[in-house]
N, C-alpha and C positions, 0 to 999 in steps of 0.2 A: 160181641154180645155179652151178656151176663150182668148187665145192670139190673137192679131190682125191678125196674119197670119195663124191661124188654118184652116184646110181644110179637104176634104174628105179622104186624105191619113191618117191624124191623127185619124179620126173616125175609119177607118179600123184597124189601129194598136191598138188603145185603146180598141175597142170592143173585139178583139181577146185576148188581154192581160187579160182583166177583166174576160172573160168567161173561159179561160184556166188556170188561176193562181191556182196552187195547194196549196190553203190556208187552207184546211180543213183536219181533221184527218180521217183516215179509222176507223170507229167505230168497225169493226170486229177485227182488230188487235191492235187498239189504237195508231197506228203509225201516227205521225204528218206529215203534208205537202204531203198528198197522193191524195187528192180529190179536184176537181174543183167545182164551184157552179153548173155546169151542171151535174157532177157526183153524187152530193147529191140531185139533183132535187130542188135546193134552189131558192130563189127569189133574185133579185138585186134591191136595192133602189138607184136611181140616183137622186142627188140633185145638180142642177146647182148653183155654188157659185163662181162668178167671183172674189170675194174679195180674193180668195186664190192666185190670181196672182198679188197682190199688191206689189210694191217695198216699203220697209219700211226702206231703208238705211239712210234716213235723219230724222228719228224719227216720221214721220207721213205717213199714207198710200198715195201712188201715184198710180192711176189706168190708167195712160196714155198708158200703153202697153196692157191693157185689151181691148177686142173687144167691139164695140158699141152694145147696147142692141138689135137692130133689127136684124143684121146679126148673133149675138150670139144666139138669140132665134131660128132662122132658123137652124143654125148648131146644136144646142142642140136637136132640133126636129129630125134632120137627124140621130144624134147619137142614140137617143132612138129607132127610127125605125130600124136602123141597128142592134142594140142589139136584138130586137125582131126577126129579120130575121135569126140571127145566133143562137138563142136559142128558146124560146117560148114566144110570146108577152105577154101572161097573167102572166108570171113570172117577167116581167120588170115593176117596179113601179117607179113613179117619184113624185116630189113635184110640186108646182106651180111656174113657171119661174118668177124670179124677185120679189117674194113675201117675206115678213117677215115670216119666219117659225120657229117653235120650234121643232127641230128634236131631238129625243131621241133614243139612241141605247144602246145595251149592247155590250161592246167590250170585247171579250174573248181573254185574253193573252196579253203579253207585246209587241206586234208587230204591227207596222203600215207600210203598203206598200205604196210606192209612185210610181205610174205608169206614165210614160211620154213617149210620142211618139217621142220626139226629145231631150232627156235629155242632150246630149253633145253639142247640137247646140248653146245654149246660155250660156254655162259655159265658162267664160273667161279662156283661156289657155295662158301660156307664149309663146312668139314668138318662133317658131322653129329655131334652129340654123342649117343652111344649109352649110355643108362643101363646099369649093370652087370647088371641083372636082366631084360634084354629080349633078344630076338633081332632082328637087323636084316638085311635083304637088300639087295644091290646089283643094279642092272639095267644092261644094256648093249644096244646094237643088234646084231642079227645081220646076216648078209649081205643079207637081204631088207629091212632097215631097220626090222624089228619089234623091240619091246622083249622081252628075255628075261632071266630071272634069271641073274645071273653069279656070285654068291657069297653065302654066308650067314655071318654073324658070330654065333657062339654066345657067350653070357656065360661068363666064367671062374668056376668054382666055388671 
């Protein structure tokens, strides 16, 4: 989270993704990718880190697309609250917002998961080639984060 346009829809999507991701093994069978954090009665450590949304294409971090600290703090608080509502509040842990923290963890396995509520929204796609005898529609996200039809391109006769 922490893009300038993150909202309640992103919170809903990400909390459900985090809590339902089958990232843990079934200890009884040893089968990987069978259990979620809820299935194993695990804890979730949430650490707000706006720096993950830096643009580094010009060789130095640019945070202009990151949300300002006030709104970001509020949205992060809403995220933590929703995580507790969907699971168990005592299992949701967090760091101190905006603080310099030394976070240590044990990463088990060669896997890192990236969860994103709108992963294709800001990935540049090549322009679509629209054949002259077809109708094409464009979509955009509305204020609730849902896709809606934005425009229709009619073929020229």
